[in-house]
C-alpha positions as a Markdown table, in Angstrom:
| # | Residue | x | y | z |
|---|---|---|---|---|
| 1 | Tyr | 148.6 | 133.7 | 112.8 |
| 2 | Ser | 147.7 | 137.4 | 112.4 |
| 3 | Phe | 146.9 | 137.0 | 108.7 |
| 4 | Ile | 144.6 | 134.1 | 109.6 |
| 5 | Lys | 142.8 | 136.2 | 112.2 |
| 6 | Ile | 142.4 | 139.1 | 109.7 |
| 7 | Gly | 141.2 | 136.7 | 107.0 |
| 8 | Leu | 138.6 | 135.2 | 109.4 |
| 9 | Phe | 137.5 | 138.6 | 110.4 |
| 10 | Phe | 136.7 | 139.6 | 106.8 |
| 11 | Leu | 135.2 | 136.2 | 106.1 |
| 12 | Phe | 132.7 | 136.5 | 109.0 |
| 13 | Ser | 132.0 | 140.1 | 108.2 |
| 14 | Phe | 131.2 | 139.2 | 104.6 |
| 15 | Leu | 128.9 | 136.4 | 105.7 |
| 16 | Ala | 127.1 | 138.6 | 108.2 |
| 17 | Val | 126.2 | 141.2 | 105.6 |
| 18 | Pro | 123.5 | 139.2 | 103.8 |
| 19 | Ala | 121.8 | 138.4 | 107.1 |
| 20 | Val | 121.6 | 142.0 | 108.1 |
| 21 | Gln | 120.4 | 143.0 | 104.7 |
| 22 | Ala | 117.8 | 140.3 | 104.6 |
| 23 | Lys | 116.5 | 141.4 | 108.0 |
| 24 | Ser | 116.1 | 145.0 | 107.0 |
| 25 | Lys | 115.0 | 144.3 | 103.4 |
| 26 | Thr | 111.6 | 145.6 | 102.4 |
| 27 | Phe | 109.2 | 142.8 | 101.7 |
| 28 | Thr | 107.6 | 143.1 | 98.3 |
| 29 | Val | 104.2 | 141.5 | 97.5 |
| 30 | Val | 102.8 | 141.6 | 94.0 |
| 31 | Ile | 99.0 | 141.5 | 93.8 |
| 32 | Asp | 97.7 | 140.4 | 90.4 |
| 33 | Ala | 94.0 | 141.1 | 89.6 |
| 34 | Gly | 93.2 | 138.4 | 87.0 |
| 35 | His | 92.0 | 139.3 | 83.5 |
| 36 | Gly | 91.1 | 142.9 | 82.5 |
| 37 | Gly | 90.4 | 145.1 | 79.5 |
| 38 | Lys | 89.3 | 143.0 | 76.5 |
| 39 | Asp | 89.6 | 139.9 | 78.7 |
| 40 | Ile | 86.5 | 140.0 | 80.9 |
| 41 | Gly | 87.3 | 136.6 | 82.5 |
| 42 | Ala | 84.2 | 134.5 | 83.5 |
| 43 | Pro | 81.0 | 136.3 | 82.6 |
| 44 | Gly | 78.3 | 136.6 | 85.3 |
| 45 | Thr | 74.7 | 137.6 | 85.1 |
| 46 | Ile | 75.2 | 141.0 | 86.9 |
| 47 | Val | 79.0 | 141.4 | 86.9 |
| 48 | Asn | 82.1 | 140.1 | 85.1 |
| 49 | Glu | 85.0 | 138.4 | 86.8 |
| 50 | Lys | 87.6 | 141.1 | 85.9 |
| 51 | Glu | 85.7 | 143.7 | 88.0 |
| 52 | Ile | 85.5 | 141.5 | 91.1 |
| 53 | Asn | 89.2 | 140.6 | 90.9 |
| 54 | Leu | 90.3 | 144.2 | 90.6 |
| 55 | Lys | 88.2 | 145.5 | 93.5 |
| 56 | Val | 89.3 | 142.8 | 95.9 |
| 57 | Ala | 93.0 | 143.2 | 94.8 |
| 58 | Leu | 92.9 | 146.9 | 95.4 |
| 59 | Lys | 91.2 | 146.5 | 98.8 |
| 60 | Leu | 93.8 | 143.8 | 99.8 |
| 61 | Gly | 96.6 | 146.2 | 98.8 |
| 62 | Glu | 95.3 | 149.0 | 100.9 |
| 63 | Leu | 94.9 | 146.7 | 103.9 |
| 64 | Ile | 98.5 | 145.5 | 103.6 |
| 65 | Lys | 99.8 | 149.1 | 103.2 |
| 66 | Asp | 97.9 | 150.2 | 106.3 |
| 67 | Gly | 99.0 | 147.2 | 108.4 |
| 68 | His | 102.6 | 146.6 | 107.3 |
| 69 | Glu | 104.8 | 149.6 | 106.9 |
| 70 | Asp | 107.8 | 147.4 | 105.9 |
| 71 | Val | 105.9 | 145.9 | 102.9 |
| 72 | Lys | 105.9 | 147.3 | 99.4 |
| 73 | Val | 102.7 | 146.6 | 97.4 |
| 74 | Val | 103.0 | 146.3 | 93.6 |
| 75 | Tyr | 99.9 | 145.7 | 91.4 |
| 76 | Thr | 100.0 | 144.1 | 87.9 |
| 77 | Arg | 97.1 | 146.4 | 87.1 |
| 78 | Gln | 95.1 | 149.1 | 89.0 |
| 79 | Ser | 92.6 | 149.8 | 86.3 |
| 80 | Asp | 90.5 | 147.9 | 83.6 |
| 81 | Arg | 93.4 | 147.1 | 81.2 |
| 82 | Phe | 94.7 | 143.9 | 79.5 |
| 83 | Val | 98.0 | 142.5 | 80.8 |
| 84 | Glu | 99.5 | 139.4 | 79.2 |
| 85 | Leu | 100.1 | 136.4 | 81.4 |
| 86 | Asp | 103.9 | 136.4 | 81.0 |
| 87 | Glu | 104.0 | 140.1 | 81.8 |
| 88 | Arg | 102.3 | 139.6 | 85.1 |
| 89 | Ala | 105.1 | 137.2 | 86.1 |
| 90 | Asn | 107.7 | 139.6 | 84.7 |
| 91 | Ile | 106.4 | 142.4 | 86.9 |
| 92 | Ala | 106.9 | 140.2 | 90.0 |
| 93 | Asn | 110.4 | 139.2 | 88.9 |
| 94 | Arg | 111.5 | 142.7 | 88.0 |
| 95 | Asn | 110.4 | 143.9 | 91.4 |
| 96 | Lys | 112.2 | 141.0 | 93.1 |
| 97 | Ala | 109.0 | 140.2 | 94.8 |
| 98 | Asp | 108.8 | 137.9 | 97.9 |
| 99 | Leu | 105.3 | 136.8 | 97.2 |
| 100 | Phe | 102.9 | 136.7 | 94.3 |
| 101 | Ile | 99.1 | 136.6 | 94.7 |
| 102 | Ser | 96.9 | 136.2 | 91.7 |
| 103 | Ile | 93.2 | 136.9 | 92.4 |
| 104 | His | 90.5 | 135.2 | 90.3 |
| 105 | Thr | 86.8 | 134.2 | 90.3 |
| 106 | Asn | 85.8 | 130.6 | 89.5 |
| 107 | Ala | 83.1 | 129.4 | 87.1 |
| 108 | Val | 81.5 | 126.1 | 85.9 |
| 109 | Lys | 78.8 | 125.4 | 83.4 |
| 110 | Arg | 75.5 | 127.1 | 84.1 |
| 111 | Gly | 73.1 | 125.0 | 86.1 |
| 112 | Asn | 75.9 | 123.6 | 88.2 |
| 113 | Thr | 75.6 | 124.6 | 91.9 |
| 114 | Ala | 79.3 | 124.5 | 92.8 |
| 115 | Asn | 80.4 | 127.1 | 95.4 |
| 116 | Gly | 83.3 | 127.9 | 97.7 |
| 117 | Thr | 86.9 | 129.1 | 97.7 |
| 118 | Glu | 90.1 | 127.3 | 96.6 |
| 119 | Thr | 93.7 | 128.2 | 96.2 |
| 120 | Phe | 96.1 | 126.8 | 93.6 |
| 121 | Thr | 99.8 | 126.3 | 93.5 |
| 122 | Leu | 101.8 | 125.3 | 90.4 |
| 123 | Gly | 101.8 | 121.7 | 89.5 |
| 124 | Leu | 100.1 | 119.0 | 87.5 |
| 125 | Ala | 96.3 | 119.1 | 87.6 |
| 126 | Arg | 95.6 | 115.6 | 88.8 |
| 127 | Ser | 91.8 | 115.8 | 88.5 |
| 128 | Asp | 89.5 | 116.7 | 85.6 |
| 129 | Glu | 88.1 | 119.5 | 87.8 |
| 130 | Asn | 91.6 | 121.1 | 88.4 |
| 131 | Leu | 92.4 | 120.7 | 84.7 |
| 132 | Glu | 89.3 | 122.6 | 83.7 |
| 133 | Val | 90.2 | 125.5 | 86.0 |
| 134 | Ala | 93.7 | 125.6 | 84.4 |
| 135 | Lys | 92.3 | 125.5 | 80.9 |
| 136 | Arg | 90.0 | 128.4 | 81.6 |
| 137 | Glu | 92.6 | 130.5 | 83.3 |
| 138 | Asn | 95.2 | 129.8 | 80.6 |
| 139 | Ser | 92.9 | 130.4 | 77.7 |
| 140 | Val | 93.5 | 134.2 | 78.0 |
| 141 | Ile | 96.7 | 133.7 | 76.0 |
| 142 | Leu | 94.6 | 133.2 | 72.9 |
| 143 | Leu | 94.0 | 137.0 | 73.1 |
| 144 | Glu | 97.7 | 137.7 | 72.9 |
| 145 | Asp | 99.7 | 138.2 | 69.7 |
| 146 | Asn | 102.2 | 135.4 | 68.8 |
| 147 | Tyr | 101.1 | 133.3 | 71.7 |
| 148 | Leu | 102.4 | 130.1 | 70.1 |
| 149 | Gln | 105.9 | 131.5 | 69.9 |
| 150 | Lys | 105.8 | 133.2 | 73.3 |
| 151 | Tyr | 104.5 | 130.1 | 75.1 |
| 152 | Glu | 106.6 | 127.7 | 73.1 |
| 153 | Gly | 103.7 | 126.0 | 71.3 |
| 154 | Phe | 101.5 | 125.6 | 74.5 |
| 155 | Asp | 97.9 | 124.9 | 73.6 |
| 156 | Pro | 95.6 | 125.8 | 76.6 |
| 157 | Asn | 92.9 | 123.6 | 75.3 |
| 158 | Ser | 95.1 | 120.5 | 74.8 |
| 159 | Thr | 95.4 | 118.1 | 77.7 |
| 160 | Glu | 98.8 | 116.9 | 76.3 |
| 161 | Ser | 100.2 | 120.4 | 76.8 |
| 162 | Tyr | 99.8 | 120.1 | 80.6 |
| 163 | Ile | 102.2 | 117.2 | 80.9 |
| 164 | Ile | 105.1 | 119.7 | 81.2 |
| 165 | Phe | 103.8 | 120.7 | 84.6 |
| 166 | Glu | 104.5 | 117.2 | 85.9 |
| 167 | Phe | 108.2 | 118.2 | 86.2 |
| 168 | Met | 107.7 | 121.8 | 87.5 |
| 169 | Gln | 108.4 | 121.4 | 91.2 |
| 170 | Thr | 110.0 | 124.8 | 92.0 |
| 171 | Lys | 112.1 | 125.5 | 95.1 |
| 172 | His | 109.3 | 127.7 | 96.3 |
| 173 | Met | 106.7 | 125.0 | 96.4 |
| 174 | Glu | 106.7 | 124.5 | 100.2 |
| 175 | Gln | 106.2 | 128.2 | 100.9 |
| 176 | Ser | 103.5 | 128.4 | 98.2 |
| 177 | Val | 101.6 | 125.6 | 99.8 |
| 178 | Gln | 102.1 | 127.1 | 103.2 |
| 179 | Phe | 100.6 | 130.4 | 102.1 |
| 180 | Ala | 97.8 | 128.7 | 100.2 |
| 181 | Ser | 96.9 | 126.8 | 103.4 |
| 182 | Glu | 96.8 | 130.0 | 105.4 |
| 183 | Ile | 94.4 | 131.5 | 102.8 |
| 184 | Gln | 92.0 | 128.6 | 103.0 |
| 185 | Arg | 92.2 | 128.7 | 106.8 |
| 186 | Ala | 91.3 | 132.4 | 106.7 |
| 187 | Phe | 88.4 | 131.8 | 104.4 |
| 188 | Arg | 87.0 | 129.2 | 106.8 |
| 189 | Thr | 87.2 | 131.8 | 109.6 |
| 190 | Gly | 85.1 | 134.0 | 107.3 |
| 191 | Lys | 82.5 | 131.2 | 107.0 |
| 192 | Arg | 83.3 | 130.7 | 103.3 |
| 193 | Val | 83.1 | 127.1 | 101.9 |
| 194 | Asp | 86.6 | 125.6 | 101.9 |
| 195 | Arg | 87.3 | 123.6 | 98.7 |
| 196 | Gly | 91.0 | 123.2 | 99.7 |
| 197 | Val | 94.5 | 123.7 | 98.3 |
| 198 | Arg | 95.0 | 122.4 | 94.8 |
| 199 | Gln | 97.6 | 122.1 | 92.1 |
| 200 | Gly | 97.2 | 123.2 | 88.5 |
| 201 | Gly | 99.2 | 123.9 | 85.4 |
| 202 | Leu | 98.7 | 127.7 | 85.5 |
| 203 | Leu | 100.8 | 129.7 | 83.1 |
| 204 | Val | 100.7 | 132.8 | 85.3 |
| 205 | Leu | 102.6 | 131.0 | 88.0 |
| 206 | Arg | 105.1 | 129.1 | 86.0 |
| 207 | Lys | 107.7 | 131.9 | 85.6 |
| 208 | Thr | 107.4 | 133.5 | 89.0 |
| 209 | Gly | 110.7 | 133.4 | 90.9 |
| 210 | Met | 109.0 | 133.5 | 94.3 |
| 211 | Pro | 106.3 | 131.7 | 96.3 |
| 212 | Ala | 103.1 | 132.2 | 94.2 |
| 213 | Val | 99.4 | 131.3 | 94.5 |
| 214 | Leu | 96.3 | 131.7 | 92.5 |
| 215 | Val | 93.1 | 132.3 | 94.5 |
| 216 | Glu | 89.6 | 131.5 | 93.3 |
| 217 | Leu | 87.3 | 133.7 | 95.5 |
| 218 | Gly | 84.1 | 131.9 | 94.6 |
| 219 | Phe | 81.8 | 130.9 | 91.7 |
| 220 | Ile | 80.4 | 133.6 | 89.6 |
| 221 | Thr | 78.1 | 131.0 | 88.0 |
| 222 | Asn | 76.5 | 130.5 | 91.4 |
| 223 | Arg | 73.9 | 133.2 | 91.7 |
| 224 | Glu | 74.3 | 133.7 | 95.4 |
| 225 | Glu | 78.1 | 133.8 | 95.3 |
| 226 | Glu | 78.0 | 136.2 | 92.4 |
| 227 | Arg | 75.9 | 138.7 | 94.3 |
| 228 | Phe | 78.1 | 138.2 | 97.4 |
| 229 | Met | 81.3 | 138.9 | 95.4 |
| 230 | Lys | 79.7 | 141.9 | 93.7 |
| 231 | Ser | 78.7 | 143.6 | 96.9 |
| 232 | Ala | 81.1 | 145.9 | 98.8 |
| 233 | Glu | 80.5 | 143.9 | 102.0 |
| 234 | Gly | 81.5 | 140.7 | 100.3 |
| 235 | Gln | 84.6 | 142.2 | 98.7 |
| 236 | Asn | 85.6 | 143.6 | 102.1 |
| 237 | Leu | 85.2 | 140.3 | 103.8 |
| 238 | Leu | 87.2 | 138.4 | 101.1 |
| 239 | Ala | 90.0 | 141.1 | 101.2 |
| 240 | Arg | 90.2 | 140.9 | 105.0 |
| 241 | Cys | 90.5 | 137.1 | 104.9 |
| 242 | Leu | 93.4 | 137.4 | 102.3 |
| 243 | Tyr | 95.0 | 140.1 | 104.5 |
| 244 | Asn | 94.9 | 137.9 | 107.6 |
| 245 | Ala | 96.5 | 135.0 | 105.6 |
| 246 | Phe | 99.2 | 137.4 | 104.4 |
| 247 | Thr | 99.8 | 138.6 | 108.0 |
| 248 | Arg | 100.3 | 135.1 | 109.3 |
| 249 | Tyr | 102.6 | 134.2 | 106.4 |
| 250 | Lys | 104.6 | 137.4 | 106.8 |
| 251 | Arg | 104.9 | 136.8 | 110.6 |
| 252 | Asp | 106.4 | 133.4 | 109.9 |
| 253 | Tyr | 108.7 | 134.8 | 107.2 |
| 254 | Asp | 110.1 | 137.4 | 109.7 |
| 255 | Arg | 110.5 | 134.8 | 112.4 |
| 256 | Lys | 112.6 | 132.7 | 110.1 |
| 257 | Leu | 114.9 | 135.7 | 109.4 |
| 258 | Gly | 115.6 | 135.9 | 113.1 |
| 259 | Gly | 113.3 | 138.6 | 114.4 |
| 260 | Gln | 110.7 | 141.2 | 113.5 |
| 261 | Pro | 111.8 | 144.2 | 111.4 |
| 262 | Ser | 111.1 | 147.6 | 112.9 |
| 263 | Gln | 107.6 | 148.9 | 112.0 |
| 264 | Val | 105.7 | 152.0 | 112.8 |
| 265 | Arg | 102.4 | 150.0 | 112.6 |
| 266 | Pro | 102.9 | 146.5 | 113.9 |
| 267 | Ala | 101.5 | 143.7 | 111.8 |
| 268 | Arg | 98.0 | 142.9 | 112.9 |
| 269 | Glu | 95.1 | 140.7 | 111.9 |
| 270 | Leu | 91.6 | 142.1 | 111.3 |
| 271 | Ala | 89.0 | 140.3 | 113.2 |
| 272 | Val | 86.3 | 138.8 | 111.0 |
| 273 | Thr | 83.2 | 139.0 | 113.2 |
| 274 | Asp | 79.8 | 137.3 | 113.0 |
| 275 | Asp | 78.3 | 140.7 | 112.1 |
| 276 | Asp | 80.7 | 141.0 | 109.2 |
| 277 | Ile | 79.7 | 137.6 | 107.9 |
| 278 | Arg | 76.0 | 138.3 | 108.3 |
| 279 | Glu | 76.3 | 141.7 | 106.5 |
| 280 | Ala | 78.2 | 140.1 | 103.6 |
| 281 | Asp | 75.8 | 137.2 | 103.4 |
| 282 | Ala | 72.8 | 139.5 | 103.4 |
| 283 | Ala | 74.4 | 141.6 | 100.6 |
| 284 | Gly | 74.6 | 138.5 | 98.5 |
| 285 | Asp | 71.3 | 137.0 | 99.6 |
| 286 | Trp | 69.0 | 136.3 | 96.7 |
| 287 | Gln | 66.2 | 134.5 | 98.5 |
| 288 | Thr | 63.9 | 137.5 | 98.1 |
| 289 | Asp | 63.9 | 137.0 | 94.3 |
| 290 | Asn | 62.5 | 133.5 | 94.9 |
| 291 | Arg | 60.1 | 134.2 | 97.7 |
| 292 | Lys | 57.1 | 134.1 | 95.4 |
| 293 | Asn | 58.1 | 130.8 | 93.8 |
| 294 | Glu | 59.2 | 129.3 | 97.2 |
| 295 | Gly | 55.8 | 130.2 | 98.6 |
| 296 | Arg | 54.0 | 128.0 | 96.1 |
| 297 | Ser | 55.8 | 124.9 | 97.5 |
| 298 | Ser | 55.9 | 125.8 | 101.2 |
| 299 | Leu | 53.5 | 123.2 | 102.4 |
| 300 | Arg | 55.1 | 121.2 | 105.2 |
| 301 | Asp | 54.6 | 117.9 | 103.6 |
| 302 | Asn | 56.4 | 119.1 | 100.5 |
| 303 | Glu | 59.6 | 120.4 | 102.3 |
| 304 | Leu | 62.8 | 118.6 | 103.0 |
| 305 | Gln | 63.7 | 118.0 | 106.6 |
| 306 | Glu | 66.8 | 119.4 | 108.2 |
| 307 | Ser | 69.1 | 116.5 | 108.8 |
| 308 | Ala | 69.7 | 115.0 | 112.2 |
| 309 | Val | 72.6 | 112.5 | 112.2 |
| 310 | Ser | 71.5 | 109.3 | 113.9 |
| 311 | Phe | 74.0 | 107.1 | 115.7 |
| 312 | Ser | 73.4 | 103.4 | 116.0 |
| 313 | Ala | 76.7 | 102.9 | 117.8 |
| 314 | Glu | 78.3 | 105.5 | 120.1 |
| 315 | Gly | 81.6 | 107.0 | 118.8 |
| 316 | Lys | 81.4 | 105.6 | 115.3 |
| 317 | Val | 81.9 | 107.8 | 112.2 |
| 318 | Val | 78.8 | 108.4 | 110.2 |
| 319 | Tyr | 79.1 | 109.0 | 106.5 |
| 320 | Lys | 76.8 | 111.0 | 104.1 |
| 321 | Ile | 77.1 | 112.2 | 100.6 |
| 322 | Gln | 76.8 | 115.9 | 100.0 |
| 323 | Ile | 75.2 | 116.3 | 96.6 |
| 324 | Leu | 74.6 | 120.1 | 96.1 |
| 325 | Thr | 74.3 | 123.4 | 97.8 |
| 326 | Ser | 71.8 | 126.2 | 97.5 |
| 327 | Gly | 71.2 | 129.7 | 98.7 |
| 328 | Lys | 67.6 | 128.9 | 99.4 |
| 329 | Lys | 65.6 | 126.0 | 100.9 |
| 330 | Leu | 64.5 | 123.6 | 98.1 |
| 331 | Pro | 61.2 | 121.8 | 98.0 |
| 332 | Ser | 61.4 | 118.0 | 97.9 |
| 333 | Gln | 60.1 | 118.0 | 94.3 |
| 334 | Ser | 62.9 | 120.4 | 93.1 |
| 335 | Arg | 64.3 | 119.5 | 89.7 |
| 336 | Leu | 67.7 | 120.2 | 91.2 |
| 337 | Leu | 67.4 | 117.0 | 93.2 |
| 338 | Lys | 66.9 | 114.9 | 90.1 |
| 339 | Gly | 64.2 | 112.7 | 91.5 |
| 340 | Tyr | 66.3 | 111.6 | 94.5 |
| 341 | Lys | 64.3 | 110.6 | 97.6 |
| 342 | Asp | 65.2 | 110.7 | 101.3 |
| 343 | Val | 67.4 | 113.8 | 100.8 |
| 344 | Ser | 68.1 | 116.0 | 103.8 |
| 345 | Tyr | 70.0 | 119.2 | 104.4 |
| 346 | Tyr | 72.0 | 121.1 | 106.9 |
| 347 | Arg | 72.9 | 124.8 | 107.1 |
| 348 | Glu | 76.4 | 126.2 | 107.2 |
| 349 | Gly | 77.5 | 129.8 | 106.6 |
| 350 | Gly | 74.0 | 130.7 | 105.4 |
| 351 | Ile | 74.1 | 128.0 | 102.8 |
| 352 | Tyr | 71.7 | 125.0 | 102.5 |
| 353 | Lys | 73.7 | 121.9 | 101.9 |
| 354 | Tyr | 71.9 | 118.8 | 100.7 |
| 355 | Thr | 72.9 | 115.3 | 101.6 |
| 356 | Tyr | 71.9 | 111.8 | 100.5 |
| 357 | Gly | 72.5 | 108.5 | 102.4 |
| 358 | Glu | 73.6 | 107.8 | 105.9 |
| 359 | Thr | 75.7 | 104.9 | 107.2 |
| 360 | Thr | 78.6 | 103.9 | 109.5 |
| 361 | Asp | 79.9 | 101.5 | 106.8 |
| 362 | Tyr | 82.5 | 103.2 | 104.6 |
| 363 | Asn | 82.3 | 100.5 | 101.9 |
| 364 | Glu | 78.6 | 101.0 | 101.7 |
| 365 | Ile | 78.8 | 104.8 | 101.4 |
| 366 | Leu | 81.5 | 104.4 | 98.7 |
| 367 | Arg | 79.2 | 102.1 | 96.7 |
| 368 | Leu | 76.4 | 104.7 | 97.0 |
| 369 | Tyr | 78.8 | 107.5 | 96.1 |
| 370 | Arg | 79.9 | 105.8 | 92.9 |
| 371 | Lys | 76.2 | 105.8 | 91.8 |
| 372 | Thr | 75.4 | 109.3 | 93.0 |
| 373 | Val | 78.4 | 111.0 | 91.4 |
| 374 | Lys | 77.0 | 110.1 | 88.0 |
| 375 | Asp | 74.1 | 112.4 | 88.6 |
| 376 | Phe | 75.9 | 115.0 | 90.9 |
| 377 | Lys | 79.4 | 115.5 | 89.5 |
| 378 | Asp | 80.4 | 117.7 | 92.5 |
| 379 | Ala | 79.2 | 115.2 | 95.1 |
| 380 | Phe | 81.6 | 114.2 | 97.9 |
| 381 | Ile | 81.5 | 112.2 | 101.1 |
| 382 | Ile | 81.2 | 114.0 | 104.4 |
| 383 | Arg | 81.8 | 112.5 | 107.9 |
| 384 | Tyr | 80.3 | 113.1 | 111.3 |
| 385 | Lys | 81.4 | 112.0 | 114.7 |
| 386 | Gly | 79.7 | 112.8 | 118.0 |
| 387 | Gly | 77.2 | 114.9 | 116.1 |
| 388 | Glu | 79.9 | 117.2 | 114.6 |
| 389 | Lys | 81.1 | 117.3 | 111.0 |
| 390 | Ile | 84.8 | 116.4 | 110.7 |
| 391 | Lys | 87.3 | 116.7 | 107.9 |
């Protein structure tokens, strides 16, 4: 009987050790500034992607260090240098990281007006749009030596290569999606356009042994967003949004371990005020560059009208198609509207958002959408109820 009690004592003592260690363990976050060195990332007209990524990454790291004493921050790069994709994941794995954040800037073909933020987790890109993002982010391996051997014959430009991601459902998927959702929630608070949480076959995430996300801060090919992301005010706002998402994720992580670790500086969120948003938007504002041209078409009968959603039946959902966004108010004859008539707009977060069509019949808006998307590839259906836009 005594031997049994002694054995049970040692057994429970052994089982208790990991819990105590886990609770007191330093949380390690690896912040990965995408691209760098000979890899400029997506080129802008006034700044390149690698510069935006690095500045936001460093600002985020400083915020985390200041707000969370029990967190160790590791960077994959702190200067303008080239780091191979596999090495970025290796840095996280060697440091036994608890979270991996890869920071990037989005891009589409010039002339496209896409804008907004989105966060990716590892998985199969189930849309052409997600696949294009994955191809662009993975194409950096073409700058590496022996990339075919290193990445086992993976061709970043071949659609067939991405089939492997169909089976890559890691044990960290749930936490990755949770953190990605917190990021998009924080961006919404900062009045950034929310393009949602997505999946993609991203090589930089495939070998990370911890929850991992890739964040697209905005579109460098969108003139307004490029200026916003280049400005110190814009970078500060984006870093603060990411910091707040990290704080909420870390708070939940601590709670699941059974309590808060001791900290000299308790974890706190940074309020994103309307003044912050106005300053950041003003820093990225490019309307002054177009004031002269805009003035030529400023006659009231040549301007689009701000939309007012009409309701033929109280309480019904009203559908519209959002076709494009712009940093300035467009005249009705703008070539960007591609000859479409009866277009209206609404303003959100300092952005003019243009819509086409209005109906309470979902099948009708769906038929209209199928025609419209041929001309506006980024078009999507939005809904209103009680005068308020709903998801």
